C-alpha positions as CSV (number, residue, x, y, z in Angstrom):
1,M,32.9,-65.2,12.0
2,S,32.7,-66.1,8.3
3,G,31.1,-69.2,6.7
4,P,28.1,-71.2,7.8
5,P,27.3,-71.7,11.4
6,Q,28.4,-74.9,13.1
7,F,27.5,-76.8,16.2
8,T,28.5,-80.2,17.4
9,G,25.0,-81.3,18.6
10,R,25.0,-84.3,21.0
11,E,28.3,-85.6,22.5
12,G,30.3,-87.5,19.9
13,D,28.7,-85.9,16.9
14,E,30.9,-84.6,14.1
15,P,30.9,-80.8,13.6
16,C,28.6,-80.0,10.8
17,A,27.3,-77.1,8.7
18,L,23.7,-76.3,9.5
19,A,21.1,-75.9,6.8
20,E,17.4,-75.5,7.1
21,I,15.0,-77.6,5.0
22,G,11.4,-76.6,5.4
23,G,12.1,-75.2,8.9
24,S,14.4,-77.9,10.2
25,F,18.1,-77.8,10.9
26,I,19.8,-80.3,8.6
27,C,23.5,-81.3,8.9
28,T,25.0,-81.1,5.5
29,G,28.4,-82.5,6.4
30,R,31.7,-81.0,7.6
31,N,32.6,-77.6,6.2
32,P,36.4,-77.2,6.5
33,K,36.2,-73.5,5.5
34,S,34.3,-72.5,8.7
35,V,35.1,-72.3,12.3
36,S,32.8,-73.9,14.9
37,Q,30.9,-71.4,17.1
38,S,31.9,-71.5,20.7
39,P,29.0,-70.3,22.8
40,S,29.8,-69.0,26.3
41,P,29.5,-71.6,29.0
42,P,26.6,-69.6,30.7
43,L,24.7,-69.5,27.5
44,Q,25.3,-73.2,27.0
45,R,24.0,-73.8,30.6
46,L,20.9,-71.8,29.8
47,L,20.2,-73.9,26.8
48,E,20.6,-77.1,28.9
49,S,18.1,-75.8,31.4
50,Y,15.7,-74.9,28.7
51,E,16.0,-78.4,27.1
52,A,15.7,-80.1,30.5
53,Q,12.4,-78.2,31.0
54,Y,11.3,-79.1,27.4
55,V,11.8,-82.8,28.1
56,A,10.2,-82.7,31.6
57,Q,7.0,-81.0,30.4
58,N,6.6,-83.1,27.3
59,K,6.8,-86.7,28.5
60,T,3.9,-88.0,26.3
61,S,5.4,-86.5,23.2
62,R,8.7,-88.1,24.0
63,E,7.0,-91.5,24.5
64,L,5.2,-91.1,21.2
65,F,8.4,-90.3,19.4
66,E,10.1,-93.4,20.8
67,R,7.1,-95.5,19.7
68,A,7.1,-93.9,16.2
69,K,10.7,-94.8,15.6
70,G,9.6,-98.4,15.5
71,S,7.5,-98.0,12.4
72,L,8.5,-94.7,10.8
73,A,11.9,-94.0,9.4
74,G,13.5,-91.5,11.8
75,G,10.2,-91.5,13.7
76,V,8.5,-89.0,11.4
77,T,7.0,-88.7,7.9
78,G,9.0,-85.6,7.0
79,N,12.2,-83.9,8.2
80,M,10.5,-80.8,9.3
81,K,8.4,-82.8,11.8
82,L,11.6,-83.7,13.7
83,M,11.6,-80.0,14.9
84,R,15.4,-80.2,15.1
85,P,17.5,-79.4,17.1
86,Y,14.9,-79.8,19.9
87,P,15.5,-83.0,22.0
88,H,12.4,-84.6,20.3
89,P,9.4,-83.4,18.4
90,L,6.1,-82.3,19.9
91,Y,2.9,-84.1,19.0
92,F,-0.2,-82.1,18.5
93,T,-3.9,-83.0,18.8
94,D,-5.8,-79.8,18.0
95,A,-5.4,-76.5,16.2
96,R,-7.9,-73.6,16.4
97,G,-7.4,-70.0,15.3
98,S,-3.9,-68.9,16.4
99,K,-3.4,-71.8,18.9
100,V,-2.2,-75.4,18.7
101,Y,-2.5,-78.0,21.5
102,D,-0.1,-80.8,22.2
103,V,-0.6,-84.3,23.7
104,D,0.7,-83.2,27.1
105,G,-2.1,-80.6,27.4
106,H,-0.2,-77.5,26.6
107,E,-1.6,-74.6,24.6
108,Y,0.8,-72.6,22.3
109,I,0.6,-69.5,20.2
110,D,1.5,-70.9,16.8
111,T,4.1,-69.0,14.8
112,I,4.3,-71.5,11.9
113,T,0.6,-71.5,10.9
114,G,0.8,-74.7,8.9
115,A,4.0,-73.7,7.1
116,G,2.1,-70.7,5.8
117,T,-1.1,-72.4,4.7
118,Q,-3.3,-71.1,7.5
119,I,-3.4,-67.4,6.7
120,L,-6.8,-67.0,8.3
121,G,-5.9,-69.2,11.3
122,H,-6.5,-72.9,11.9
123,C,-9.9,-74.4,11.2
124,H,-11.5,-71.2,9.9
125,P,-15.3,-71.9,9.9
126,A,-15.8,-71.0,6.2
127,I,-13.1,-73.5,5.1
128,V,-14.3,-76.2,7.5
129,E,-17.8,-75.9,6.2
130,A,-16.7,-76.0,2.5
131,I,-14.8,-79.2,3.2
132,K,-17.7,-80.8,5.0
133,Q,-20.1,-80.0,2.2
134,Q,-17.7,-81.3,-0.5
135,V,-17.0,-84.5,1.5
136,D,-20.7,-85.2,1.5
137,R,-20.8,-84.9,-2.3
138,A,-17.5,-86.5,-3.5
139,I,-14.1,-87.0,-2.0
140,M,-12.2,-88.3,-5.0
141,T,-13.5,-89.3,-8.4
142,I,-10.5,-88.7,-10.8
143,Y,-13.1,-87.1,-13.2
144,P,-13.1,-83.3,-13.8
145,T,-15.4,-81.2,-11.5
146,E,-16.7,-77.7,-11.9
147,L,-14.4,-76.8,-9.0
148,E,-11.4,-77.0,-11.3
149,P,-12.2,-74.0,-13.6
150,A,-13.8,-72.2,-10.7
151,L,-10.5,-72.1,-8.7
152,A,-8.4,-71.6,-11.8
153,E,-10.5,-68.5,-12.7
154,K,-10.2,-67.1,-9.2
155,I,-6.3,-67.5,-9.3
156,I,-6.1,-65.9,-12.8
157,K,-8.3,-63.0,-11.7
158,H,-5.7,-62.0,-9.2
159,C,-2.6,-63.3,-11.0
160,P,-3.2,-62.3,-14.6
161,H,0.2,-63.5,-15.7
162,M,-1.2,-67.0,-15.1
163,E,-3.1,-67.1,-18.4
164,L,-3.5,-70.9,-18.3
165,L,-2.7,-73.2,-15.5
166,R,-2.8,-76.8,-14.2
167,F,-3.2,-78.1,-10.7
168,T,-0.8,-80.5,-9.0
169,N,-0.8,-82.1,-5.6
170,T,2.1,-80.2,-4.0
171,G,4.3,-77.2,-4.5
172,S,7.3,-79.5,-5.2
173,E,5.3,-81.2,-7.9
174,A,4.3,-77.8,-9.4
175,A,8.0,-76.9,-9.6
176,T,8.8,-80.2,-11.3
177,M,6.0,-79.6,-13.9
178,V,6.9,-76.0,-14.6
179,L,10.5,-76.8,-15.3
180,R,9.5,-79.8,-17.5
181,T,7.2,-77.4,-19.4
182,A,10.0,-74.9,-19.9
183,R,12.5,-77.5,-21.1
184,A,9.8,-78.8,-23.6
185,Y,9.0,-75.3,-24.7
186,T,12.6,-74.1,-25.3
187,G,14.2,-77.4,-26.3
188,R,17.0,-76.6,-23.8
189,D,18.2,-78.6,-20.8
190,K,19.7,-76.4,-18.1
191,I,17.9,-74.5,-15.4
192,G,19.1,-71.3,-13.8
193,K,18.4,-71.1,-10.1
194,F,19.5,-68.9,-7.2
195,E,21.7,-69.8,-4.3
196,G,19.6,-70.2,-1.2
197,N,16.3,-70.4,-3.1
198,W,14.0,-73.3,-2.1
199,H,11.8,-74.9,-4.8
200,G,10.8,-78.2,-3.2
201,Q,12.2,-81.6,-2.9
202,H,12.6,-82.8,-6.5
203,D,16.0,-83.6,-8.0
204,L,16.5,-80.7,-10.3
205,T,16.3,-77.9,-7.7
206,L,17.9,-79.7,-4.8
207,V,21.0,-77.9,-5.6
208,S,22.6,-75.0,-3.7
209,G,19.5,-74.4,-1.7
210,T,19.9,-75.8,1.8
211,S,23.6,-76.8,1.4
212,A,26.5,-74.7,2.6
213,P,27.5,-72.3,-0.1
214,A,30.5,-73.0,-2.3
215,G,32.5,-70.9,-4.8
216,G,32.7,-67.2,-4.8
217,E,29.8,-64.9,-3.8
218,K,29.5,-63.7,-7.4
219,S,30.0,-67.1,-8.9
220,P,28.5,-69.8,-6.7
221,E,29.1,-73.4,-7.4
222,A,26.4,-76.1,-7.7
223,V,26.3,-78.2,-4.6
224,P,23.9,-81.1,-4.1
225,D,21.5,-80.6,-1.2
226,T,21.0,-84.3,-0.4
227,P,22.4,-87.7,-1.1
228,G,20.6,-89.7,-3.7
229,L,20.7,-87.3,-6.6
230,P,21.9,-88.5,-10.0
231,R,25.6,-87.4,-10.3
232,D,24.8,-85.3,-13.3
233,I,22.2,-83.1,-11.6
234,P,24.5,-80.3,-10.5
235,D,25.7,-80.1,-14.2
236,S,22.2,-79.4,-15.2
237,V,21.8,-76.4,-12.9
238,V,23.4,-73.0,-13.3
239,V,23.6,-71.4,-9.8
240,L,23.1,-67.7,-9.7
241,P,23.9,-65.1,-6.9
242,Y,20.7,-63.8,-5.3
243,N,20.4,-60.0,-5.3
244,N,23.5,-59.4,-7.4
245,A,22.2,-58.0,-10.7
246,E,25.6,-57.6,-12.5
247,A,26.9,-61.0,-11.7
248,S,23.6,-62.8,-12.4
249,V,23.1,-61.1,-15.8
250,D,26.7,-62.0,-16.8
251,V,26.2,-65.7,-15.9
252,I,22.8,-65.8,-17.7
253,R,24.2,-64.3,-20.9
254,K,27.1,-66.7,-20.9
255,N,24.8,-69.7,-20.6
256,A,21.8,-68.4,-22.5
257,K,21.9,-71.0,-25.3
258,D,21.6,-73.8,-22.8
259,L,19.1,-72.3,-20.3
260,A,15.5,-73.6,-20.5
261,A,14.4,-71.3,-17.7
262,V,15.5,-69.1,-14.8
263,I,13.5,-69.8,-11.6
264,I,13.5,-67.5,-8.6
265,E,11.8,-66.9,-5.3
266,P,10.9,-63.2,-5.7
267,V,10.9,-63.2,-1.9
268,C,13.4,-65.7,-0.5
269,V,11.7,-66.8,2.7
270,F,13.0,-70.0,4.2
271,Q,16.7,-69.9,3.4
272,C,17.4,-66.1,3.2
273,G,15.5,-64.9,6.2
274,V,12.6,-63.2,4.4
275,V,14.7,-61.2,1.8
276,A,12.9,-59.7,-1.2
277,A,14.5,-59.5,-4.6
278,E,15.8,-55.9,-4.9
279,P,14.0,-53.9,-7.5
280,E,17.0,-53.2,-9.8
281,F,18.0,-56.8,-9.5
282,L,14.6,-58.2,-10.5
283,R,14.3,-55.7,-13.4
284,A,17.7,-56.7,-14.7
285,L,16.7,-60.3,-14.4
286,R,13.5,-59.7,-16.4
287,E,15.4,-57.8,-19.1
288,V,18.1,-60.4,-19.7
289,T,15.8,-63.4,-19.7
290,E,13.4,-61.6,-22.1
291,A,16.3,-60.6,-24.4
292,N,17.5,-64.2,-24.6
293,D,14.1,-65.9,-24.9
294,I,14.5,-67.6,-21.5
295,P,11.3,-68.1,-19.6
296,L,11.4,-66.4,-16.2
297,I,9.6,-68.4,-13.5
298,F,8.4,-67.0,-10.1
299,D,8.1,-69.5,-7.3
300,E,5.1,-68.1,-5.3
301,V,4.3,-71.3,-3.5
302,I,5.0,-69.5,-0.2
303,T,4.2,-65.8,-1.1
304,G,1.2,-66.4,-3.3
305,F,-1.9,-64.8,-1.7
306,R,0.1,-64.1,1.4
307,L,1.7,-60.8,0.4
308,G,-1.7,-59.7,-1.1
309,L,-4.1,-61.2,-3.5
310,G,-1.6,-60.6,-6.3
311,G,1.3,-62.0,-4.2
312,A,4.9,-60.9,-4.7
313,T,4.4,-60.5,-8.4
314,E,2.0,-57.6,-7.9
315,L,4.0,-56.2,-4.9
316,L,7.3,-56.1,-6.8
317,G,5.8,-55.0,-10.1
318,V,7.7,-57.5,-12.4
319,K,5.8,-59.9,-14.6
320,P,7.2,-63.5,-15.0
321,D,6.5,-65.8,-18.0
322,M,5.4,-68.6,-15.7
323,A,4.8,-69.2,-12.0
324,I,4.0,-71.8,-9.4
325,Y,1.6,-71.7,-6.4
326,G,0.6,-73.8,-3.5
327,K,-0.2,-73.7,0.2
328,I,-2.9,-71.0,0.6
329,I,-4.7,-71.9,-2.7
330,G,-5.6,-75.2,-1.1
331,G,-7.0,-73.8,2.1
332,G,-4.7,-76.0,4.1
333,L,-5.2,-79.2,2.0
334,P,-2.6,-80.6,-0.5
335,I,-2.4,-78.6,-3.7
336,G,-0.1,-77.0,-6.2
337,A,-0.5,-75.1,-9.5
338,F,1.8,-74.2,-12.4
339,G,1.1,-72.1,-15.4
340,G,1.8,-68.8,-17.2
341,R,1.7,-67.5,-20.7
342,R,-0.9,-69.0,-22.9
343,E,1.6,-69.5,-25.7
344,I,3.9,-71.7,-23.5
345,M,1.1,-73.7,-21.9
346,E,-0.7,-74.4,-25.2
347,K,2.5,-75.4,-27.0
348,S,4.0,-77.6,-24.2
349,V,1.1,-78.7,-21.9
350,S,-2.3,-78.7,-23.6
351,P,-3.0,-82.1,-25.3
352,L,-5.9,-80.4,-27.2
353,V,-3.5,-78.7,-29.5
354,A,-2.3,-81.1,-32.2
355,Q,-3.0,-84.0,-29.8
356,G,-0.5,-86.8,-30.4
357,A,1.2,-85.0,-33.2
358,S,3.9,-83.3,-31.4
359,G,6.7,-84.4,-29.1
360,V,6.6,-81.0,-27.4
361,K,3.7,-81.9,-25.1
362,I,4.8,-82.9,-21.6
363,L,3.2,-85.7,-19.6
364,H,1.2,-84.3,-16.7
365,S,-1.4,-86.3,-14.9
366,G,-2.1,-87.9,-11.5
367,S,-4.9,-89.6,-9.6
368,F,-5.3,-86.8,-7.0
369,T,-4.6,-83.8,-9.3
370,G,-7.5,-81.5,-9.0
371,N,-8.9,-83.3,-5.9
372,P,-12.3,-81.7,-5.3
373,V,-11.9,-81.4,-1.5
374,S,-8.7,-79.4,-1.9
375,L,-10.3,-77.3,-4.6
376,A,-13.4,-76.6,-2.4
377,A,-11.2,-75.6,0.5
378,G,-9.1,-73.4,-1.8
379,L,-12.1,-71.6,-3.2
380,A,-13.4,-70.9,0.3
381,M,-10.0,-69.5,1.3
382,L,-9.7,-67.2,-1.6
383,R,-13.3,-65.9,-1.2
384,E,-12.6,-65.1,2.4
385,L,-9.4,-63.3,1.5
386,E,-11.4,-61.2,-1.0
387,N,-14.1,-60.4,1.5
388,I,-12.0,-59.8,4.6
389,D,-8.9,-58.1,3.1
390,P,-6.7,-59.2,6.0
391,Y,-3.4,-57.8,4.7
392,P,-3.3,-54.4,6.4
393,Y,-4.0,-56.0,9.8
394,L,-1.4,-58.7,9.1
395,E,1.3,-56.2,8.3
396,S,0.4,-54.1,11.3
397,I,0.8,-56.9,13.8
398,T,4.0,-58.2,12.1
399,Q,5.6,-54.7,12.3
400,E,4.5,-54.3,15.9
401,Y,6.3,-57.5,16.8
402,K,9.4,-56.5,14.8
403,Q,9.7,-53.0,16.3
404,K,9.1,-53.9,19.9
405,V,11.3,-57.0,20.0
406,T,14.1,-55.3,18.0
407,S,13.9,-52.4,20.5
408,A,14.1,-54.8,23.4
409,A,17.2,-56.5,22.0
410,R,18.8,-53.1,21.3
411,D,18.2,-52.1,24.9
412,L,19.9,-55.3,26.1
413,G,22.9,-54.7,23.8
414,M,22.1,-57.8,21.7
415,A,22.7,-58.0,17.9
416,V,19.3,-59.0,16.5
417,Q,17.8,-58.4,13.1
418,I,14.2,-59.0,12.3
419,N,13.4,-59.0,8.6
420,A,9.7,-58.5,8.0
421,L,7.5,-58.3,4.9
422,G,3.8,-58.5,5.0
423,S,3.0,-61.3,7.5
424,F,6.4,-62.9,7.3
425,Y,9.2,-62.2,9.8
426,Q,12.5,-63.8,10.6
427,I,14.6,-63.3,13.7
428,L,18.4,-63.5,13.2
429,F,21.1,-63.1,15.7
430,T,23.4,-60.9,13.7
431,D,24.3,-57.2,13.4
432,R,23.9,-57.2,9.6
433,A,20.7,-57.1,7.6
434,P,20.9,-60.1,5.2
435,R,20.7,-59.7,1.4
436,H,21.1,-63.4,0.6
437,K,21.8,-66.9,1.9
438,R,25.5,-66.3,2.7
439,D,24.6,-63.4,5.0
440,V,22.0,-65.6,6.8
441,M,24.6,-68.3,7.3
442,K,26.8,-65.9,9.2
443,A,24.1,-65.3,11.9
444,D,24.5,-67.0,15.2
445,A,22.6,-70.3,14.9
446,F,23.3,-71.3,18.5
447,K,21.7,-68.2,19.9
448,Q,18.7,-68.8,17.6
449,R,18.5,-72.3,19.0
450,V,18.5,-71.0,22.6
451,F,15.9,-68.3,21.8
452,S,13.6,-70.8,20.0
453,T,13.8,-73.3,22.8
454,G,13.1,-70.6,25.4
455,M,10.1,-69.4,23.4
456,T,8.6,-72.8,23.0
457,I,8.8,-73.9,26.6
458,N,7.0,-70.6,27.4
459,G,4.1,-71.2,25.1
460,V,5.1,-69.7,21.8
461,V,6.0,-72.6,19.5
462,I,8.8,-71.9,17.2
463,I,10.8,-74.2,14.9
464,P,14.4,-73.0,14.9
465,A,15.5,-71.2,11.7
466,H,11.9,-71.2,10.4
467,P,10.4,-67.8,9.5
468,G,7.4,-66.7,11.5
469,L,4.1,-66.3,9.8
470,M,1.3,-64.3,11.3
471,S,-2.3,-65.2,10.7
472,Y,-5.5,-63.2,10.7
473,A,-6.5,-65.2,13.8
474,H,-3.6,-63.7,15.8
475,T,-5.1,-61.2,18.1
476,R,-3.5,-58.1,19.5
477,D,-3.3,-60.0,22.8
478,D,-1.6,-62.9,21.1
479,V,1.0,-60.5,19.7
480,K,1.4,-58.8,23.1
481,S,2.1,-62.3,24.6
482,M,4.6,-63.1,21.8
483,I,6.4,-59.8,22.5
484,E,6.5,-60.2,26.2
485,T,7.8,-63.8,25.9
486,S,10.5,-62.7,23.4
487,Q,11.6,-59.9,25.8
488,K,11.7,-62.4,28.7
489,V,13.8,-64.9,26.8
490,L,16.2,-62.3,25.3
491,A,16.7,-60.9,28.8
492,Q,17.6,-64.3,30.1
493,M,20.1,-64.7,27.3
494,A,21.6,-61.3,27.8
495,S,21.9,-62.0,31.5
496,S,23.8,-65.3,30.7
497,E,26.1,-63.5,28.3
498,A,26.8,-60.8,30.9
499,E,27.7,-63.5,33.4
500,G,30.2,-65.0,30.9
501,G,31.6,-61.5,30.1
502,T,32.0,-60.6,33.8
503,A,33.8,-63.9,34.4
504,A,36.1,-63.4,31.5
505,V,36.9,-59.9,32.6
506,R,37.8,-61.1,36.1
507,A,40.0,-63.8,34.8
508,A,41.9,-61.5,32.5
509,S,42.4,-58.6,35.0
510,P,45.5,-58.3,37.1
511,A,45.1,-58.8,40.9
512,P,44.8,-55.6,42.8
513,S,48.0,-54.3,44.3
């Protein structure tokens, strides 16, 4: 089947294209170019039984959700928290190590790990202690603290392309600031971004990220990802095809005089199913942007300090002009950072250079920017990563999960791909290894929904379509349980499909003579 996956959801819903924003399925409207998936009746019944069990064993969570809808828009403070398309979200009370605990008394192995922030596991003692000590000293002062240069120096040590940086409150804010800096530096207006890349929830990059693709594979069209964007936003974005060097270089050259920057996820995690930029593609991108004086920006909010201390930049061997970071550098507390070449940052950000004399300087401030508690947690996190070196172990357990679950699926005759890189992994129900967003959209979203629901009711919490992220706190026994639960759910799915296949064969066969 071509085109993005479809499902009708609850009775009476319009068919819709499914997109994933921060781990949640989001309906982006009808897509007339695609055909709705038609799951077999036995597989549909399996999902119904899973969802009935989900509702039955999570009564307190359901009650809390109903209560929350009276005061919170949609019942939550962020779309990901809806945990769609589950019947309702789960509410959690505690998180320790590799486990999370809900209000109905269930323990789960956590596969999301704070959207990637908890690489050492939840409530790591060194980070908790750093937070406690800082809270006793100062929570928020707005004045500079010694923690600011301390964490900045630690980041620069491992990411030397970040010659100067500034802290923000979130990764989305870091993306906003880095693009503002690039426009000020170049004097140009348009931004080049890649189809299926996610750069946060600000206006300029909510284009062709979570929405169903449009246009040709080599020439994608700009599509708004959400209502509420100014109508001219898509005209400010040049959408590029991920992992297509020839087509991307051609589009960049044609638009070079207008491009303030090209921003990319060097590993496209949330929308592309953990797909790294291919070496020749990334090198071609570096060459064409350099030749045309276009700053190349790496979004390492997700990959920074997770794929190694040097992140994807070190792993892939291509140096950007600027980059953004978040998640891990705050130790689990809100933070972001943007920066890059000294020349760019001094010309367009630093107010100490010709202060007040140039219109080139951007406005960047904020009451909570450089919050000392976040900085203290981040420093503790990076020090632990330096001391522990968790990366070989993380890759080992991730590969073990991939290999054993893929093998189980193959033995069951199921088309399953697991993309894995470092501690990231993504399960996709498809027979084709994806290279970009369009490949991912061809995977079977309904089967993924069944699988995720089955895993969650059996104690391994998954948000459908969200990549898995291992932590250093995941033990070999945890991974064994994850593998065994995956094998169990896949076997139940295969059995349901076999039941449907047998029924279909019987119906189509002539009666014996």
